[in-house]
C-alpha positions as a Markdown table, in Angstrom:
| # | Residue | x | y | z |
|---|---|---|---|---|
| 1 | Met | 0.1 | -0.1 | -0.3 |
| 2 | Ile | 1.1 | 3.2 | -0.8 |
| 3 | Gln | 0.0 | 6.5 | 0.8 |
| 4 | Ser | 0.9 | 10.2 | 1.6 |
| 5 | Ile | 1.4 | 11.5 | 4.2 |
| 6 | Glu | 2.3 | 15.2 | 5.1 |
| 7 | Ala | 4.8 | 15.5 | 8.0 |
| 8 | Val | 7.0 | 17.6 | 10.8 |
| 9 | Phe | 10.7 | 16.6 | 11.2 |
| 10 | Gly | 11.3 | 17.6 | 14.7 |
| 11 | Asp | 12.7 | 16.1 | 18.0 |
| 12 | Gly | 15.1 | 13.3 | 15.8 |
| 13 | Val | 10.9 | 12.2 | 14.6 |
| 14 | Phe | 8.9 | 12.5 | 11.8 |
| 15 | Lys | 5.2 | 14.0 | 13.1 |
| 16 | Pro | 2.2 | 13.3 | 11.0 |
| 17 | Thr | 0.1 | 16.4 | 10.6 |
| 18 | Glu | -3.0 | 14.4 | 10.2 |
| 19 | Ser | -3.9 | 11.4 | 11.7 |
| 20 | Val | -3.0 | 8.1 | 10.6 |
| 21 | Ser | -4.7 | 4.7 | 9.9 |
| 22 | Leu | -1.8 | 2.6 | 11.0 |
| 23 | Pro | -1.0 | 0.1 | 14.0 |
| 24 | Glu | 1.1 | 0.9 | 16.9 |
| 25 | Asn | 4.6 | -0.2 | 15.7 |
| 26 | Gln | 3.6 | -0.8 | 11.6 |
| 27 | Arg | 7.4 | -0.4 | 9.8 |
| 28 | Val | 7.5 | 2.2 | 7.0 |
| 29 | Arg | 9.1 | 3.5 | 4.8 |
| 30 | Leu | 10.0 | 7.3 | 3.9 |
| 31 | Ile | 11.1 | 9.1 | 1.5 |
| 32 | Val | 10.8 | 12.6 | 2.0 |
| 33 | Glu | 10.8 | 15.1 | -0.3 |
| 34 | Met | 10.7 | 18.9 | 0.5 |
| 35 | Pro | 6.8 | 20.8 | -0.3 |
| 36 | Pro | 7.8 | 23.6 | -2.7 |
| 37 | Ala | 8.4 | 26.8 | -0.7 |
| 38 | Met | 4.9 | 29.6 | 0.6 |
| 39 | Pro | 5.1 | 32.3 | -2.0 |
| 40 | Leu | 6.4 | 35.7 | 0.5 |
| 41 | Arg | 2.9 | 37.1 | 0.1 |
| 42 | Asp | 1.4 | 33.9 | 1.2 |
| 43 | Trp | 3.0 | 33.5 | 4.0 |
| 44 | Leu | 2.1 | 36.7 | 5.0 |
| 45 | Ala | -1.4 | 36.7 | 5.0 |
| 46 | Thr | -1.0 | 33.3 | 6.4 |
| 47 | Ala | 1.0 | 34.8 | 9.2 |
| 48 | Leu | -1.9 | 38.3 | 9.8 |
| 49 | Glu | -4.4 | 35.5 | 10.3 |
| 50 | Phe | -3.2 | 33.9 | 13.0 |
| 51 | Asn | -2.2 | 36.4 | 14.6 |
| 52 | Arg | -6.2 | 37.4 | 14.2 |
| 53 | Ala | -7.0 | 34.7 | 15.0 |
| 54 | Met | -5.1 | 34.0 | 18.4 |
| 55 | Val | -6.3 | 38.5 | 19.6 |
| 56 | Ala | -10.1 | 37.5 | 18.8 |
| 57 | Lys | -9.6 | 34.1 | 20.7 |
| 58 | Asp | -7.5 | 35.6 | 24.1 |
| 59 | Gly | -7.7 | 39.6 | 22.8 |
| 60 | Ile | -3.9 | 39.6 | 23.4 |
| 61 | Leu | -1.0 | 38.5 | 20.7 |
| 62 | Pro | 1.0 | 35.2 | 21.5 |
| 63 | Asp | 4.7 | 37.2 | 23.0 |
| 64 | Cys | 1.5 | 39.6 | 25.2 |
| 65 | Thr | 1.1 | 37.8 | 29.1 |
| 66 | Pro | -2.4 | 39.1 | 30.6 |
| 67 | Glu | -0.5 | 41.6 | 33.1 |
| 68 | Ile | 1.6 | 43.0 | 29.9 |
| 69 | Arg | -1.9 | 43.2 | 28.1 |
| 70 | Ala | -3.5 | 44.4 | 31.5 |
| 71 | Glu | -1.1 | 47.3 | 31.5 |
| 72 | Arg | -0.7 | 48.6 | 28.8 |
| 73 | His | -4.7 | 49.3 | 28.7 |
| 74 | Arg | -4.0 | 50.9 | 32.1 |
| 75 | Ala | -1.5 | 53.2 | 29.6 |
| 76 | Glu | -3.5 | 53.8 | 27.2 |
């Protein structure tokens, strides 16, 4: 059976980006192929959308703690 699965390599292991229907400890053969690079414009749009989603969800940016947010609001 041949199946194409996207994965991210980190901490010395390949981590699938979606669920995989294989039994635990199933031996497989990997052929590593780098995906085409995302154009800068598309990457920027993706990054901005991620930023907007974080602010909509948490009200703060990922690099900002609730304490910093409160301090920023006091300063306004």
